[in-house]
C-alpha positions as CSV (number, residue, x, y, z in Angstrom):
1,M,89.1,130.2,141.2
2,E,90.7,130.2,144.8
3,I,88.2,127.8,146.2
4,L,84.7,126.1,145.8
5,S,81.8,128.3,146.9
6,F,79.5,126.1,149.6
7,F,76.3,126.6,147.6
8,I,78.2,125.1,144.3
9,R,80.2,122.3,146.8
10,D,76.9,121.2,148.6
11,R,75.4,120.9,144.9
12,L,77.7,118.6,144.3
13,V,77.7,116.5,147.1
14,K,73.9,116.7,146.7
15,I,74.1,115.0,142.7
16,G,76.3,112.6,144.5
17,R,74.5,111.5,147.3
18,N,71.4,110.8,145.0
19,I,74.0,108.3,142.5
20,R,74.6,106.3,145.5
21,H,71.4,105.9,146.9
22,N,70.7,105.0,143.1
23,D,68.0,108.4,143.0
24,L,68.0,110.1,139.6
25,P,69.3,113.8,140.7
26,D,67.7,116.7,139.8
27,V,67.8,117.4,136.5
28,E,67.3,121.4,137.3
29,I,70.7,121.1,139.4
30,V,72.6,119.0,136.2
31,S,71.5,121.4,134.2
32,S,72.8,124.3,135.7
33,F,76.7,122.9,135.4
34,S,76.3,122.7,131.9
35,G,78.7,125.5,131.2
36,Y,81.3,125.5,134.2
37,D,83.4,123.1,132.7
38,S,86.2,124.8,134.4
39,I,86.1,123.0,137.3
40,N,87.2,120.1,136.3
41,R,90.4,121.4,135.3
42,A,91.2,123.4,139.1
43,G,93.6,120.9,139.8
44,G,94.8,119.1,143.0
45,L,95.4,122.3,145.3
46,F,92.4,123.6,144.5
47,W,90.2,120.6,145.5
48,E,92.5,119.7,148.7
49,K,91.5,123.6,149.8
50,T,87.8,122.6,148.7
51,C,87.8,119.4,150.2
52,S,89.4,120.0,153.5
53,D,86.4,120.2,155.7
54,L,84.5,117.9,154.5
55,S,83.1,114.4,155.7
56,D,84.9,111.3,154.6
57,D,80.9,110.1,153.8
58,D,80.6,114.1,151.9
59,L,83.5,113.5,149.8
60,I,82.5,110.4,148.7
61,S,79.3,111.6,147.2
62,L,81.1,115.2,145.8
63,I,83.8,112.6,143.8
64,Y,80.4,110.8,142.5
65,G,78.6,114.2,141.5
66,V,81.6,115.3,139.9
67,S,81.9,112.8,137.8
68,Y,78.9,112.3,136.8
69,L,78.2,116.0,135.5
70,E,82.0,115.2,133.8
71,T,80.3,112.5,131.9
72,F,76.9,114.3,131.6
73,H,78.3,117.6,130.3
74,R,81.2,115.8,128.4
75,W,83.3,117.9,130.4
76,I,87.3,118.5,129.3
77,G,89.7,116.7,131.8
78,G,91.8,113.9,130.7
79,S,94.5,113.4,132.6
80,A,94.1,116.9,135.3
81,A,90.3,116.3,135.8
82,S,89.0,117.1,138.9
83,C,87.5,112.9,139.4
84,I,91.3,112.4,139.8
85,F,92.2,114.5,142.3
86,I,89.6,114.2,144.8
87,F,89.8,110.8,144.4
88,R,93.5,111.0,145.8
89,L,92.0,112.9,148.9
90,L,90.1,109.6,149.2
91,I,93.2,107.5,149.6
92,K,95.2,110.0,152.3
93,R,92.0,109.9,154.6
94,N,91.3,106.7,157.2
95,I,88.8,105.2,154.7
96,S,88.4,101.4,154.4
97,I,89.5,99.8,150.9
98,E,86.5,98.0,150.6
99,V,84.8,101.5,150.6
100,I,87.5,102.7,148.1
101,D,87.2,99.9,145.6
102,N,83.6,100.7,145.3
103,V,84.7,104.0,144.5
104,S,87.1,103.2,142.3
105,E,84.5,100.5,140.5
106,W,81.6,103.0,140.0
107,I,84.0,105.5,138.5
108,I,86.1,103.3,136.2
109,R,82.3,101.6,134.9
110,N,80.2,105.1,134.2
111,S,83.0,108.0,133.6
112,Y,84.0,108.3,129.9
113,N,87.2,109.6,130.7
114,H,89.2,107.0,130.9
115,Y,92.0,108.8,133.5
116,N,89.4,108.5,136.0
117,P,89.8,108.4,138.7
118,F,93.7,107.2,139.0
119,G,95.2,109.6,136.5
120,S,96.6,107.4,134.1
121,R,95.1,106.0,130.6
122,V,96.8,102.7,131.5
123,R,93.8,101.0,133.7
124,L,95.9,97.8,133.2
125,G,92.7,96.2,133.2
126,A,91.8,96.8,136.7
127,R,88.4,96.8,138.2
128,N,88.8,98.8,141.1
129,Y,91.9,100.0,143.3
130,S,93.1,97.4,144.5
131,E,93.1,95.3,141.2
132,Y,94.7,97.7,139.9
133,L,97.3,98.4,143.0
134,E,98.1,94.3,142.6
135,L,98.7,94.5,138.5
136,S,100.7,98.4,138.8
137,K,103.5,96.0,141.2
138,K,103.5,93.3,138.7
139,R,103.9,95.7,135.6
140,A,106.5,97.5,137.7
141,I,108.1,94.7,138.6
142,I,108.4,93.1,134.9
143,K,109.6,96.7,133.8
144,A,112.1,96.9,136.3
145,E,113.6,93.2,134.7
146,R,113.3,94.6,130.9
147,E,115.4,97.8,132.1
148,R,117.8,95.3,133.9
149,I,118.0,93.2,131.0
150,E,118.5,96.2,128.2
151,K,121.2,97.3,130.7
152,I,123.0,94.3,130.6
153,R,122.6,94.3,126.9
154,Q,123.8,97.9,126.3
155,E,126.8,97.3,128.4
156,K,127.9,94.4,126.8
157,Y,127.4,96.1,123.2
158,A,129.8,99.2,124.6
159,R,132.5,95.8,125.3
160,E,132.1,94.4,122.1
161,R,132.5,97.8,120.4
162,E,135.1,99.0,122.6
163,I,136.9,95.7,121.3
164,R,135.8,96.3,117.7
165,R,137.7,99.3,118.0
166,V,141.0,98.3,119.5
167,M,141.0,95.2,117.0
168,A,140.3,97.7,114.2
169,E,143.3,99.6,115.2
170,A,145.6,96.8,115.7
171,C,144.3,95.4,112.2
172,N,145.2,98.9,110.5
173,N,148.5,98.3,112.2
174,D,149.3,95.2,111.2
175,R,148.0,94.4,108.0
176,K,151.2,94.9,106.5
177,S,153.3,93.8,109.2
178,S,155.2,90.1,109.5
179,I,152.5,89.5,112.5
180,R,150.3,88.9,109.6
181,L,152.0,86.5,107.3
182,E,153.1,84.3,110.6
183,I,149.6,83.9,112.1
184,I,148.9,83.2,109.0
185,K,151.5,80.5,108.1
186,E,150.2,79.2,111.2
187,M,146.8,78.4,110.0
188,E,147.6,76.6,106.5
189,A,146.9,73.7,107.7
190,L,143.9,74.0,109.6
191,S,140.7,73.1,108.4
192,L,138.6,75.4,107.3
193,V,136.2,75.2,110.3
194,D,139.0,75.3,113.0
195,K,140.4,78.3,111.0
196,L,137.0,79.9,112.2
197,I,137.4,78.8,115.3
198,F,141.0,80.4,115.6
199,I,139.4,83.5,114.0
200,S,136.1,83.4,116.2
201,G,138.5,83.5,119.5
202,H,141.8,85.9,118.2
203,P,142.6,88.3,121.5
204,M,143.8,91.0,119.1
205,Y,142.5,90.8,115.8
206,P,138.7,91.1,113.6
207,P,138.0,88.8,111.0
208,Q,138.6,91.2,108.5
209,F,142.4,91.0,109.4
210,F,142.8,87.6,108.0
211,P,142.8,86.3,104.1
212,T,139.4,87.1,102.6
213,C,139.6,83.7,100.7
214,I,138.7,82.2,104.0
215,A,135.6,84.2,104.2
216,D,135.0,83.3,100.1
217,S,135.7,79.7,100.9
218,C,133.1,79.9,103.9
219,R,129.2,78.0,102.9
220,L,126.0,77.7,104.8
221,D,127.4,74.0,105.3
222,D,130.5,74.6,106.9
223,L,129.1,77.6,109.7
224,M,126.2,75.4,110.4
225,L,129.3,72.8,111.7
226,L,130.5,75.2,113.9
227,S,129.5,76.1,117.9
228,P,126.8,78.6,118.6
229,E,129.6,80.2,121.0
230,V,132.0,80.5,117.6
231,R,129.0,81.7,115.8
232,S,128.0,84.2,118.4
233,N,131.5,85.3,118.6
234,L,132.2,86.0,114.7
235,A,128.9,87.5,114.7
236,A,130.0,90.2,117.7
237,R,133.3,90.3,115.8
238,L,131.3,91.5,112.2
239,R,128.8,94.0,113.8
240,G,128.6,97.3,112.1
241,R,128.8,98.1,108.3
242,R,130.6,95.1,106.1
243,K,131.4,95.2,102.6
244,G,133.5,92.4,100.2
245,P,133.8,89.1,101.6
246,W,133.6,89.5,105.3
247,G,130.2,91.4,104.4
248,K,128.6,88.3,102.7
249,F,130.3,86.0,105.1
250,R,128.2,87.8,108.1
251,T,125.3,87.4,105.6
252,R,125.9,83.4,105.6
253,L,126.2,83.8,109.3
254,R,122.6,85.4,110.1
255,E,121.4,82.2,107.7
256,A,123.2,79.5,109.9
257,V,122.0,81.6,113.2
258,Q,118.5,81.3,112.3
259,N,118.4,77.9,110.6
260,S,120.2,76.2,114.0
261,V,117.1,78.5,116.1
262,S,114.7,76.7,113.2
263,D,116.3,73.5,113.9
264,N,116.1,73.8,118.0
265,C,112.2,74.1,117.7
266,C,111.2,71.6,115.9
């Protein structure tokens, strides 16, 4: 279908004009479009050619007529329905926003196709075109902020993964070295809480580099004495699959974090 015949187009305009004036369209004309649902999937270029010589008023009547027939005959259209493409042509014209709002409001109220007239099923609760634009802007701002936060989060996790990789390599290389023995000896005089603080801030080695007896002896009460920053650092260094004492330690650490959040909410 390259272009709509003037006869068919005039009938569509007539139906729309009747509706705009609160008159019932001619039953015979409406019925004649019963098997004509292909018109509702004609595409944007088709309607651009078909509507090029229409006046603004006739274009408005056309969109009323097409939208009415789509609902009346339950034409298949979805996000490619003709109403959407004609509405976009309407927006391009030098027509007041008040008129466009009135047209879009009528379509939203009367169309069974939830994609009409904006082309998106997500109308955001808008009642007309102006509201849709405003709500779309707010939605775009919220989406951009979420994407910004997610990007920061992913970058943070990437840095943490790289730190864990470097630490794991250092841990494997030095686990049986004299370096480890010297560090353990330096930690002997520290309390359990201070040992955890030391581990959380060590620049080279992950928690599993240090004696498992530290993880075994640490209880929930001990973890609650740590600052949120220390708990966060320990959690970041223990991400990934962890077994044994440090895996169990991580489970208790998560519980301590949850208890701390609950206490702050009370």
